[in-house]
N, C-alpha and C positions, 0 to 999 in steps of 0.2 A: 591055732593060725597066728594068733599075734604072738607067743610064745616062740613059735619058729622065725619071726621076723625078727623078733629082738636079740633072737639067737645071733642072727647073721649080721645085724647092725651091730651087736659088740664084737664079732669076731672082727667085723672091717675096722674097727677102730682099733682094735688092739693090735691089728696088723699095720696100720697106719703108724700107730705110735712105735713100733718095733722097728719097721722100715724108714720110716721117716721120708716120705716121698718130697722131694724138694720144693715144689709149689707149698705143700702145706707146711712146710718145715720153717718156711722163711717167715710165715705168718707167727707161727708157735714162737719162734724164738724172738719175735718182736714185743710179742705180748710177755713173754719171761721178762724182757728186758725192763717193762715197766715195774718190776718188783724192788729194780734198784732206786728209781725214782722216789717210789712209795716209801721205802726205808729212809731214804735220805729225806723226804719230807717229815718223816716221823722222827728225825734223830735217831734212829736206832742202830744206824750203822756199827759195827766192830771199830776200833780204833788202830791206826797204821802204828807198827812196831814205834817206839820213841828210838828205837836203835838202828833205824834205816834214815840215811841221807842222800839226797842225790844232788850230785855235783853236775852242773847243767852247762852244756856248751849252748848256749842263750844269745840271743839278740844282742844283749848288752857285752858279751864276750866278743861275738864277732865284730861287734862296732870299734872295740878297743884294741883287740889281737889282731885283727883283718881275718880275711876270708879263709873258710873251713876248706882243706885239711890244714891244719896249722904244723910249722915244723915241731919235730921231735924234740927240740932244743926247749920249746915252750911246754911240750908235755912230761917231757924230764922236770920240769920245774912243777908242775901241778902233781906228778907222782910223788916227788920228793915232800912235796908240802901235806900229803896226806898219810904220812908216815906213823901218825898217831892211832890212826884208823886201824882197827883190828883186822878187817878184810875191806880190800878196796875191788869191785866187778867192773872190768870195762868192758862197756858196751861198744867197743872198737875194736877194729881189725888191722892189724899191722903187716901187710901182707905184701907189699912192695919196699925196697929199700929207697932212704932219703940220700945219706952219705954214710960212710962208716963212722966218721967221728961223731956225727949226732945220733946215729943209731946207737952207738957204744954209750953214749950219755944217757937214753933213754933206759936201755937195757940195763947200765949199772944201777939206775935209780930204782928199778924193779927189783933187783936184786938186793939192794941195799935196805928197801922197806920191807921185804919179806913177806908182803900181805896181798901180793897182785894175783888177783884171777883175771886169764884174758880170755876173749870171746873168740870162735871161730863160726866159720859157716860152711855147713854140709850141703854139697850140691847136686842136682839131679844130672849137671853135666859139667865137664872139666873146665876151669875158669883159670888155673895157673899151673906150671909146670911142678911136678911133684918133688918135695926135695925128701929123700928117704931118711935122712937125719931129724928132720923136722915130723917126719911121720912117727918115727921111732920115738919121739919125745911126747908125741900124743898119745900113745899107748900107755905113757904112765899116769894119763889122767884118765885110762878107763875104768868103769866101776866093775868091781868084782864080788860084790856081796848081794849075789842072787842064788836063786836054787831053781832048777830046772826041773820042770813036770812032764815035759814031751820034748821031743826033738828039735821038731820044729818051733821057734819062738815069734808068736805074732805082733812084732813091732815093725815099723816102718824101716827099712834097709835104704839106707842114700849112699851111692855107689863113689862119690868125690867128696872133695874135701878145700876149703879154701882156709889156708893155715896162717898164723903169724910166722913171721922169720925165726929162724933157729934161734938167735941170740936173745930174742925175747922170750922164748918157751924155755929156754934152758934157767931164764932168770925167775920165772912166773912159779907162785905155787902150784897152779893148776890150769886146765883148759876149761871151757864149758860152751856149747853152740849157742846161736843167737837164734836159730831158727823158728819161727811161729807158723801156725797153720789156721787161716780164717775156718769161719762156719760158711754154710752154704750162700749167705748173703753177704758177704765178704767183711764181715764183722769179726774184730778178734775177742773172743771169750775164754778160750783155752789156752793152755801151755802145756806144751808135750814133754810129758816127763822122761823120755828115754828114746833114744834111736840107736838102730843098729847100723854100725859102718865095719864093713870088712870083718865081720865075725865078732866084733866087739862091742859091747854097750857102753854108751857115752850119755852123760846127763847133761843139762841144760845149766847155763851161767847161775840161775837163781839157786837151783838145786845144789851146784857146788859150792856156793856162799854160805848156804845153811850147813853144808858139812864142815866148812873150815871155820866156820864162825861158832858153831855150837862144839865142836870136837868131837860130834857124835854121827854115826853113818846110818844111812838107810838099810833096810832088809828086803830084798824082793824075791817074789815069787812069780816065776814065768811060765806060759803055758803057748800055745798056739791060738789062743785068745789074746794074747797080750800079757799084759800086769794082772794076775791073778790076786795078789797080795801085795801090799806096800805098808810097810811100818816104819816108826820113826818113834824114838824114845820108847819104845814097849807097844805104841798106841797104832791102830789101824787105819791107815790114811785112804780116804776114798779115793777111786780113780775112775774117771769118766771114759766109757768105750773102750777100755782095755790100754790106753796109754796117755789118759790125758787128765790135767788138773783143770778143774774149773775154776776160773779167776774168781774171789771174792773180792769185790772193786771195793776200793775207799774213795771217798771224795777226794776231786783233784786237789782241791782247796787244801786238804790236810799234808800233801806231801812236802816235807821240808827240803826246800830247794835252796841251794847257794850257787851263786855263778860262778862259773869255773875262772873268770879273770880275777875275782876277788881270791880266790886260793892263789893263783899263780902269782898276783902281786902282794899278796899275804896283808890282807887286807881282813883276813878272820883269823881268830886267835885259833891254834892247834888243838887246844884243848877241846872245841867242839866236836871235833872229830874221835875224840880217844875212847876207846872200846865199841866204836860204832862200824856198820857195816855200810860202805859208800859205793853207791853205784854211779858210775860217771858215763854220761851219754848226752846223747843231741836233744835238745827240746826247741830248737830255733825250726821254725816250718820250713826254711829255706834249705835244708841239708835233706829233708825228706824221709827224716826216719820217725815218721809217724803212723799212728795204726788206728783205722776207725774202730772204736769199743762202744757198748750201751750208753757209756757215759758221755762220750765226745767223740763227733767223726776224727778229729785230730789228736786223739792222745799220743804224746811222744813214747816210742818203743820203750824207752828205760823205764818207765812206770811198770810195764808187763812183768818187767824184772823184780822190781822192787816192791810191787805188791803180792807177788808168788813167794818172795822171801818172806814178808810179813806174815803172809797165809800160814806157811810151813813152822815159823818160828813160833807163832802165837797160836798155832791149831785154829785158825779161823776158816774150817773149811764149809763149803755148802755141801750139806748132805742130801741125797736123794736115793730112793728104792725105788727099782722098775718093779718090782712085785706090789708095792704099795699103789703106784700108778696104773697098774693092770687092774687091780682089785676095785679101785676108785672108778676106771671106766666101766667096768662090769656093773657097780651097784648104780652109778648115775644112767646106764642104759637101762637097767630094770626098773628102777624107782617110779619113771612115768607112768607105768603099767599100774601100778598100786593108787597113784595120784589120781589118775583117770577113772577110777573105780567111784568117784566122788560125782555126784550127779549134778552140782551147783559148778557152773562155769565159773563163777565169780572165785568160788573157793578153789576151784583148780586152779585158776591163776593166782592165787594168792600161794598156796602150796609151791606150784612152780618157781615162783619169784622168790619165796624164802629160801627152796634149796639152793638156787642160782647164787643169792646174795651171800648164804651160809658158807657155801664152797670158796666163792671169792675171796670171804672174809679170812678164812680158814688157811687158803693159798698164800695170801699175802702178810698174815699175820706171822704165820711160822716161820716164812722166810725172814721177814723183818726182826722178827725177837729170838727166832729159836735157829737160823740159816738151815732150815729145813725146806728143801724144796718141793713141794708138791706141784707135778704138771697142772698148768691150767688150762691150756688150750685144749688138747686133745679128749681131758674128762667132759668139757663142756660142749664140744662138737658133739659129742656122744649124746650127752642130756639132751641139746636141742633137737639133733636127729630124731631122738626118741619120742620126745614131746611131740614134735611135727607130726609123726607116726600115729601117735595114740591119739591125737585131736582129730586128725585126718580121718582116722577110723571111727571116730564118734559122730564125726558130721556125717559118714556116709550111713552109720545107724541113724542120726536124727532124720535126715532126708527120708529113710524109708520108713521110720515112725511118722514123717509129717504125710507122707503119700498115703499110708492107712488110716490115718487121721483124716484127711479128706474125703477118701472113700467112705469113710463112716459117715461124715457130715453130709455128702452129697446124697446118701440113700433116704435122708428125712423128705417126705412129701410135705407141700406148702399145705397151710391150713385152707386157702381158695381151692387148690385143684381137688383137695377131698372134698368139700362142700359140693363142688361141680361133680366130683364124683358119684356121690351118694345120691345126687338129684338126677344125673343122667348117666346111669350105667353103660349105656351103648359107648359113650366116650371112651373107654378102653382100649376098644379096637387101634390096632396100630394103623396110622395114618397122618395126615396132616392137611393143613390150608395155607393159602398165603394170606397174611395180614400187615398192614402198615402199623410199627409200633415202635416205641422207643426203648432202647436197651442201654442198661445202667450197668458199668462194671467198677466196682470198689475193690482195692485190694491193699493189705498193710505193706507197708516199705521195711525191707530187709527183714522179713518173717524168720528166715532161716538162722539168721543172728540171734534174734529173740530167743529164738526157741532152744537156743543152747545155753542160754542165760538162766533157764526156769528148768524145775523139775517138772516132769510130764503133768503131775497133777496140777501145779499151779499154771502150766501153760493151757490145759485143756479150763480151767476156771477163769482165765484170762479172756481167752476166747469167748467162752459163754457170756462174760460180762461185757465184751464187745459187740458180737453178734446181735444180742437180745435188743438194746435199743435201737442199732441200727437196721433192726429187721421190722420192728417198731414203726420206725419213721418211714421205712417204704411202704408197708400195709397201711398205714393211717392215710398217706397220700394216695393210695387207691393202686399200687403198684402190686406185682406177684414177683415173689422172691422163688426165682427159678431154682436156683442152688447153692449150697456152700460150696467152695471148691479149696478145702482147706481153711485159709484166713481170707479167701477172696470172697465176694459176693456179686452173684448175676442175677440181677432182677429185672421184669419185664413189664411195661406199661401199654395197657389197651389189648392185653389178654389176661385171661381165656375168654372175656366178654368186651365189648367197647367201654372205653373209659375217655370222658370229653378232656380235650386239653392235655393230652398225655405226655406231649413234651414239657409242658411248664410245670407237671407233676414231677415228672424226674430231676428236674432242674432245682426244684423248691426242696426235694428230697436232699440232693447233694449237698445244699446249701446248709441244710438243718443237720445232716450229717455232720460236716465239719465244726459246725458250733458244738453239736452234743460232744464232739470229741474232744474238743478244748476243755470241758466240763468235765469229762470222765479222766484227763490225763493227769490231773494232780492225784487223784485215788489211785491209779496206776502206779504212777511213781512212789507213792507211800508204800502201797501194798507189795507190789514186785520189783520196785527200783528200775523200771522202765518206763518211757513213754511211748505212744504207739502214733504214727503217723500214716496215713492214707492218700491215697490217689483215686480221682475218680473220673472215668470215662462215659460220655452219652453219644450215642448218635440214634438217626430216627431215618426209618426206612422199609421197605417190604422185606421179608422173612417167612420162611415156612415154617409154623408152630403145628405143634400137635403131640401125641402120644411118640416117641421114640425109644428103638431099641428091640427087644426080642418078645416072644409070647410068654416066655418066663419072667423077663424084669424089662419095666420099659418106665419112661418118665415124660412128663409133660415138659416140653421145651420148645425153643426155637432154634434154627439154623439159617445160615446164609450169610452174605457179606455184610448185611448191617450188623449183624452179631459181631463179626470178625472186626469191622473196622471200630467198634465200642471198645473191643479188649484192646486193639492197636492204641488208640487215644487213651486210654488209661495207662498205658504203659510209656505213652511219650512226656507223662506229667514227669518222670525222672530226668529226660533230657530237657524240659523247660525250666522244671524248679517249681513246676506249680501244683495246685490243689485239684482243680477240676478243670478240665478241658471237653468242650462239646464240638461237633460239627456245624459245618454251615447247613446240611441237612436238617438238625434240630432247630439252628435258629430261625430258619424258614418257617417254621412249626410253632414259633411262640407266639402266645398272644398275651402275656404280661410283660410288664416293662422291668427284664432283668438287666443288671450292667454286665456288658461284655466287651473284652477288649480283643480284638483282632489280633491272633497271636504269630501266624505263620502260613504259608503257602506248602503244604508236605505231601510226599508221597510217601504212606506207610509201608512198612516191610509187608510183602507178597503182592502189592499193589504196583500199579504202574500209572493210574490217573491221579493228578494232585487233587488234593481237597485243602480247604480252607478251614481252619481249626481258630477256635475262640476261648480264652480263658473266662469262666463263669467267676466273677466277683461279688462280695459284699456290697451293697449299693451306699456307701460313703463319699461324702466329699472329696476326701484324700483320694480314694479308689477312681474318683471320677476324674481329677487331675492326671493323675498317673495315667489312665487308661488313654486320654486324649495326647499328651506328652509322648507315650510309648508310640502311637500309630503314628505320630510324625514322624518318629525315628526309623520307625519300620518301613514308610514311603519311601525314605531315602536308602535304604537297605535295598528294598526291593528294585529300586531303579538304577542300583548297581553303585550310588554313591556311598562307598563304604567308609572312606574317610570323615565324611560329614555325619554318617549313621554310627560310628566308633565313639564321637566325640558325644552324641547326644546321648545314645546307650551307656555310656561311661557316667555322664552327668546324672542320668536316671539312677542307675544302680547306687551313687553314692548318696543321691537327695533323697530317695525312698527305702533304700537298702533293697531294691528291687532284685529279686533273682533272674527271671527272665531276661532283663536288662543285661546283666552281669553275662549271660549265656551267648546272649547276642552280640555284645563288646568283644568277647574272645571270639566268637565266628568271624567278625569284622576284622579283627586283627590278622585271623588266618587269612583272609581273602585279599587284606592288603599286602601282605607278605607272599602270597601266592596267588596272584588272581586268576580267576577263571577264565579259560578260552571262551566259552561260552556260557552265558549268564540269563535267566529268565525267573529269577526270582522264586525256584522252587528247592525246597531243602528235599532230600533223599534220606528217609531214617532208616536206620538199621536195628532200630530197637524193637523186641515185639511188643 
């Protein structure tokens, strides 16, 4: 059963990884982005090529040379002063004429330099009238070093183009497109390696710059899936999704920037550009050539070209393997099954945490130091889902074991009842009588959670060490142990024979049980690593008592509203964060001077009539003061003066660290925010 579910889980996450549904992929990409931040923090990032410079059309240049676009006379000066560079790549398109004289100046500068690569845009819709001669010149930049494996090429084909004017294209070395594609979350992380345009294959600006700077070409194998293989300098280049290069980002501060105005006005030595590749583009935000990236939401677009050039020149590639990621997803889906075989919850938690931390460490460190990218999101999602399934399955098994344990304990017959049966065998017949009695219910808080932390043997030992002294207290006070309901105790006072002051005996038992548990808990903490907390509910009234069951199996017990109310009162301790709650009916029967504080007027679940409940406290000076102050605040609450009550309860919670006061302060706050339409001071409990 578990193996089948794990197979389904693993298959789902493999499909999610392969199909990358946008809601998941947006989260996945943002998580992957953190790897750049960690790498930068560790200073493990690769160094941007020393051969790359960016001439920036920046704020300083705009302030001195005027608003963009500048006259081509200025741009001719800019290009002329970059003649020492080996390659100048312009992230600019000259698609409209200025005037023939100025356009010729720029074209002549480009031609004299002999080092300029122009940019152009591929468009999904037509944006300019086509110039056949310019289109013919563009064909000279078509990439031809490829091999076809299929008739159909799986590259994106774009039907229209925005070109530079013919004079500029005639003067330039080549042209490369400037198109960029964002991911599903609108961030730019990838660089398109090639596009189809009217049957030809064209390369982007950065790759054209690589070709002319190095004097070496790419070798490309194409199929219906896109780029099957890309090689440069004899080495295989990783291709992402058949047509993308994943940009290996460098810290933005490492980009060597030179202001365009300093080049135009010759404030920098031409030697700076010697044998360099220079990318010219806008960094001024007002020109709107910015791209949101994992490093910065306003990264200049020209940086994407510069980073890609450096990645290819220095072979700074991010490498990943789909097969490796799928294997990791499979392993991390199955691993929780083996960890779940450990019986100790704390050990399982430790192993789960170790696996989680280890894989996160591997993923981040391999990226930072080796440029290897092991996907983080989908494997961890698979691991988390598998852990939840395994632990949920164990909880179901634990619940089943707990039920069996309770049935086993409840089958024990109390010593008192055995003595009566031995003396009066006629009492074994089915039947009962109505008696006035006091019922005590005790229950361990969070028993299911505790049971998960312990081995079955330790759990049984803990229950034995807890139940034994609690039972002795009840028996010593003259009560009868009715049954163990797993971790819960049900005790009856004034059955099967008359017992004087049975309400007092039940209350005295409850106080002694709390004190005894305080003494036991240090041992439990040392021996089992846990502490036990209990809640006790006490009620007095008439109930039917006697042998209940069948002729084959029966037990001496009590049934009726009195028993049910005692059980509900025990549960109310969770609501009021108390230890012992008794009903007004038990209070009326008390003969001894117990310290009680009035707690509330409440309708318990399954009832319609309200009952006054009290907290039974140890009789100390502090508790007496606390009880008196609490009841003053309670009077304000019952009277509907919630603001006054809120102040008083808040003061009590701070002064004494009193949990019931904290509960009532919260309740008053709710009443103030949403005043009840009718108020009679009665609280309706939904707790069992």
